[in-house]
C-alpha positions, 0 to 999 in steps of 0.5 A: 499500499502507498502509507503515510506514518504519523509517530513521534517516540520510541514507542512508535519505531517498531511498526514503522519498521515493521511496515518498511520489512512488509514491503509497504510503500511509505511515501511520506513520515510525520513526526513531531517537530524537533525539540530542545533537550539535554544539557545544552537545549540542542534541538533534537529529533524525535525517534520516528524522525530519525529512524525516517530519516535512517531509512531513507523516508520523508519526513515532515514535521508540521506544528499543527495537522490544522494549518491548511498548508499542512492538511493540503500536503497531506491529502496530496499524496493520496494515500492508501491509508494512514498509520498513526502511533502516539503522534502527539496531535489530534487530527481533524476530521478532513486528515482522519478521512482523508486517505483512501482507506483512512487512518488506522491506529495502535492503541497501548490498551484493550479497548474499549477499557483505558482510552486516552493518553496514559493506558499503560500507567493506568492499567498498573495502577489499576491492578489490572490483570493484563493489558495489551494492543488495539489496532482500531479505524480512528474517528474523530472521537478520542480512541473511539473507533471501531477495532480491528485486531487485539493482542494481550498481554499480562501484567504480572510483575512488570513495571511501565517500562517493561510493558511499553517494550512489550506492547510496541512489539505487539503493536508492530506485528499486529498493525502488519497483519491488519492491514495485510487482512482488511478484506477479512477482518469483521471491525467490532464497535466499542461497547460504551458501557465498558468504557474507562479513561487514562488521564495523563500523567500529573507529576504530582501524582509520584509522589509516595504516600506512606500510609496507603496499603502496601500493594497500592504503593507497590503499583504505583512504583511499577506505574511510573518506572522508568518515568517520571518515577514514584519518589520519597524524601530522605534527609532532605533528598528526593529518592526515587523507587524504581521496583520494589516487592510487597513484603509482610511486616508492620510498622509506623508507616514510611518507617525503615524497619529493617537493614535491607530498607523495608519500608512500612506502609499504611498496611503491610510493608514494601522492599525497595530492589531498585533506587535513584538519586537525583542525577545518578544512575540507578542501583540496586538497594544492596548497592544503594545502601553501600553508599547511603545507609538508611539506619533502622527507624529512618522516616521517610517523607 
């Protein structure tokens, strides 16, 4: 097919590569404009932009797809379809309906559960047993379109980072499969009775409240690992907790209970497995404690 690809972060790169490998003609790649990053605040292209250039594909970075010129250039491609993966812009109706077959999206949840911006994190926070990918036909509503294919995976003890990497591979495979079988797939409408919304993550949600149950805090740790990182304060320093496990212990919430830095919660306790100080690399709890002990009885906030 003649395809337009629209994506920006790492999550979208495997799908772009899979479409090229499947033999599709990627006529244009759309990505968010390069952003300033790093200590020098140099302009840095998005992961999709960088990969598309490596593949010798034309890259376009309009500030808004609502701009008349950007819209006209998109429609002039006369693509069979557009594939959208975490592009970062809300597409107007003219763009969604522009390609002959429409626009198809890789969404990181089992729709209709977790429509919206942060489906991976919200599924972990809610204690869902599984999550997955939905390939959907795009409409103007927020993730409301008919579903073409789904692929699921258990959440278990995975972090958001773990699931991100797993789901982007599933999404790439399913999108290639969906495009190859459009003639035989029967799209399924979403049941609005089962809709939940995955609101964008607010960094304030990453602050750990030790009065909450250990299981809830452990889910918070996994949901925000590696970014933005669930955190607590110890001796005036903010520490990110990237991995932890629930253990059987009790004490005053926020108190270090033993030499392994087991921390009492409102109900039960958690034991850190991986921590990170500001500006430092992530460390196992053993390595962290060798450099900065947390005495029994220390109070965390």
